[in-house]
C-alpha positions as CSV (number, residue, x, y, z in Angstrom):
1,X,-14.1,5.8,0.9
2,X,-13.2,3.1,3.4
3,X,-15.9,0.8,2.0
4,X,-15.1,1.6,-1.6
5,X,-11.5,0.4,-1.1
6,X,-12.7,-2.9,0.4
7,X,-15.3,-3.4,-2.3
8,X,-12.7,-2.7,-5.0
9,X,-10.2,-5.2,-3.6
10,X,-12.9,-7.8,-3.1
11,X,-13.8,-7.6,-6.8
12,X,-10.2,-7.8,-8.1
13,X,-8.6,-11.1,-9.0
14,X,-5.1,-9.8,-8.3
15,X,-3.6,-7.4,-5.7
16,X,-3.5,-3.7,-6.6
17,X,-0.9,-1.0,-5.8
18,X,-2.0,2.0,-3.8
19,X,-1.6,4.2,-6.9
20,X,-4.0,2.0,-8.8
21,X,-6.5,2.0,-5.9
22,X,-6.2,5.8,-5.7
23,X,-6.9,6.2,-9.4
24,X,-9.9,3.8,-9.4
25,X,-11.5,5.3,-6.3
26,X,-10.6,8.9,-7.4
27,X,-9.1,9.7,-4.0
28,X,-5.7,11.3,-3.3
29,X,-2.8,8.9,-3.0
30,X,-2.0,10.1,0.5
31,X,-5.6,9.5,1.7
32,X,-5.6,6.1,0.0
33,X,-2.4,5.0,1.7
34,X,-3.7,6.2,5.1
35,X,-6.9,4.2,4.7
36,X,-5.0,1.1,3.5
37,X,-2.8,1.2,6.6
38,X,-5.9,1.5,8.8
39,X,-7.6,-1.4,7.0
40,X,-4.3,-3.4,7.5
41,X,-4.3,-2.6,11.3
42,X,-7.9,-3.9,11.5
43,X,-6.9,-7.1,9.7
44,X,-9.1,-6.6,6.7
45,X,-6.3,-6.2,4.0
46,X,-2.7,-7.3,3.7
47,X,0.2,-6.1,1.6
48,X,2.9,-8.0,-0.2
49,X,5.8,-6.9,-2.4
50,X,5.5,-7.7,-6.1
51,X,8.3,-6.6,-8.5
52,X,9.5,-4.0,-5.9
53,X,6.0,-2.6,-5.6
54,X,3.8,-2.9,-2.5
55,X,0.4,-4.3,-3.6
56,X,-2.8,-4.8,-1.5
57,X,-5.5,-7.4,-1.3
58,X,-8.2,-8.6,1.0
59,X,-6.7,-10.6,3.8
60,X,-7.0,-14.3,3.5
61,X,-8.1,-16.1,6.7
62,X,-5.9,-19.0,7.8
63,X,-7.3,-22.1,9.5
64,X,-6.7,-20.7,13.1
65,X,-8.7,-17.6,12.3
66,X,-11.5,-19.6,10.8
67,X,-11.7,-21.8,14.0
68,X,-11.9,-18.7,16.2
69,X,-14.6,-17.2,14.0
70,X,-16.7,-20.3,14.3
71,X,-16.2,-20.4,18.1
72,X,-17.5,-16.8,18.4
73,X,-20.8,-17.6,16.8
């Protein structure tokens, strides 16, 4: 389920609501929200507010994160 959410968000052009993610993955809304929060804590996804709805997307790396990633190799 964890990987299905990541793959779904990677393939989407625009952010999705938890409800939409829940429908597309056929998982309960409560479980979906729980997994999204876990992914957010791990820095893999981020949420934003769009038209008073929280939507989710793959986290975009900023320049500082990219530099640290290169240093770690």
